C-alpha positions in Angstrom: 3.9 0.4 -24.5 0.3 -0.7 -24.0 -1.5 -4.0 -23.7 -5.0 -4.7 -25.1 -7.3 -6.2 -22.5 -10.7 -7.7 -22.7 -12.7 -7.7 -19.5 -16.2 -8.1 -18.3 -17.6 -5.3 -16.1 -20.9 -5.5 -14.2 -23.6 -3.4 -15.9 -24.0 -1.1 -12.9 -20.3 -0.3 -12.7 -20.1 0.2 -16.5 -23.1 2.6 -16.4 -21.5 4.6 -13.6 -18.2 4.8 -15.4 -20.0 6.0 -18.5 -21.8 8.7 -16.6 -18.7 9.9 -14.9 -16.5 10.0 -18.0 -19.1 12.0 -19.9 -19.2 14.6 -17.1 -15.4 14.7 -16.9 -15.0 14.6 -20.7 -12.4 11.9 -20.3 -11.8 8.9 -22.5 -12.9 5.6 -20.9 -9.4 4.1 -21.4 -7.7 7.0 -19.6 -10.2 6.8 -16.8 -9.7 3.1 -16.3 -5.9 3.4 -16.5 -6.0 6.1 -13.8 -8.3 4.0 -11.6 -6.1 1.0 -11.9 -3.0 3.1 -11.2 -4.6 4.5 -8.0 -5.8 1.1 -6.9 -2.3 -0.4 -7.4 -0.7 2.4 -5.4 -3.2 2.0 -2.6 -2.7 -1.7 -2.4 1.1 -1.4 -2.5 0.8 0.9 0.5 -1.3 -1.6 2.3 1.2 -4.4 1.5 4.0 -2.2 2.7 2.2 -1.5 6.0 1.7 -5.2 6.5 5.3 -5.9 5.8 6.5 -3.1 8.1 4.3 -4.5 10.9 5.7 -8.0 10.4 9.3 -6.7 10.3 8.7 -4.6 13.4 7.4 -7.7 15.3 10.5 -9.6 14.3 12.9 -7.1 15.7 10.9 -6.0 18.7 12.2 -8.8 21.1 15.7 -8.3 19.9 15.5 -4.5 20.5 14.2 -5.1 24.1 17.2 -7.5 24.7 19.6 -4.8 23.4 18.0 -2.1 25.6 18.3 -4.3 28.7 21.9 -5.0 27.8 22.7 -1.3 27.6 20.9 -0.7 30.9 23.1 -3.4 32.6 26.2 -1.9 31.0 25.3 1.6 32.3 24.8 0.2 35.8 28.5 -1.0 35.7 29.9 2.3 34.8 31.5 4.4 37.5 29.8 7.6 38.3 
């Protein structure tokens, strides 16, 4: 399924796209679809990185507490 879209592109970007698609012998629609797909994947990765960093900070203190608890437990074990 496809959606029709009307958008305004700055002249210099449009001209560059036209130059590239001629050299690649690629339809403009296919080129723009691939560009948007790439941009979406790139931004999803960035968002995932931010999410992982946030989640890591949330569990960091808890992980240190657990590690310290294990260390105390090991100290009480007979050798």
